[in-house]
C-alpha angles and dihedrals in degrees: 000000000000089000090067094039090053090052090050093051093049090049089053089053101256114132111222114237099176141013134192138166090269104037154352126247126216137163120249148123131267087258089059090060090068092059092044093052089049099047110030115101102181102037120103094201142348112234121197112205117232104169142353120203145147118261128177098171140026087255089059089051092051092047096052095039091053090056092066111098095243091164087070092049111036121049109241090229092046135095126250133192131186124215124177154185108215134177110158131126093232092063126058095162116058092196090059090058091046091052092047090053092045091050090054090052099048094039090054093049092047092049091052102038106019089238131097124213119224118255139194145120100296113112098201097098132033109349125193121196119208119199115188122169119164103319095330114105133179129179119204139178107240096220092184099056100189114037115281088235085078095082094167100245103086102085092144108046099176116196123342096337123200113247111254095236091051091048090053092050094049090051090050088053091059126081093248111136096197088242102076128060126297115203120188117184116181086032098168109186089349105252095143094046093046094048089049090052091049090052096044092052094040091238112166108241093222096057094097097049114106097190136041132167092246090065089070098055123095093237093058114122112201092194091057090051092050090050091052091049091051091050091049091051092051090049094063111117134195121258120218100192130077127257111200124187125183138173134168091223114089090205090058091050091052089050096051092047091054095040094048090049091053090048091053094238102098092114090055098055125072106210126196135173105225145111112285090245090062094052114130111245109193120225113263128041142307139101132314109197129184133182102193125179113274104194100259099101105355137028138029116271096224091051092044092055087066092045093054091049089052090051088057090050090049090052092050097044104038111017107060112148092029135097110241123210133190121188109204142159093204115070092184088062090044090059088057091070087087095224129100112248113234091202137010114202117193122229136161120228100197100307095336116109104226139178133213103216117206123204124185104216119211132186107266113344132322129192109255095031095076 
């Protein structure tokens, strides 16, 4: 997903200075983290680096962490939590490292102010992220707090929902231009359709969130945040295409109606309770995108083999002129579509290796698409 995150950052005007499997590095100020949390669609969290150092032992960690001026960062009457990613031989209990880092923070604040902030595991206030691999250590402010995938609109998740950030990345991987139609059979709770509507109308994904980690840092400027929200509101644009979402499950339809209302895009999405084969596909062009079950968490493989074949028939019979997409974690089922994929884009859904299969759908048949 870093490919799409990198593209987002460049579009926002942040030159990329580093890239890894897990993230992308840029240069910026604390104030920039507010805009990033508001605008980024594929990022899980925005981390603001405070200090890099070498640490071989927990004592080293405590020493370096206690040298950070936490009294200028964390309110003494606030609440701080530490989360981490740790792979070092000196630590076999992640929680021990978290507690050691937390102790350094609160001890420093108490020594400087005479007061001690509360601490614990909740991530709804000031959040510190500890990265420790080998002897390399880095301490960040997690300016997001809860993951940015928690947009604030999905109150009714339905069964095995796709994470919002993953949905956004898969849509970015398609050939959809945000001007033509977006059709989403098997919509479930509507994450794909809602993320498509947010993109098509240029709605910032963070607009609905009421709480971020940066709001619990001394440097936070509420007026700046309100200004960013106002700018984001004024940047919303009309969309001339049609977004259609269908599902045969009445509970899913109820969920997408409620979720799309909370997201502010309910008037943009045409919702229908029907079998995917009966989904309306408007004349013209665009994208038809499905996220069917693939046998890991839901569905029976033998039954799903028939479903995937029927998806291929639906593509051929009703979707000519469109690009068709199937997101699946089972390539054997994907082969049962009966069409040759033009592209296969790799994604991970949690720990499941998945593919976004692309099919160029022609009127009638065409050699190479069989």
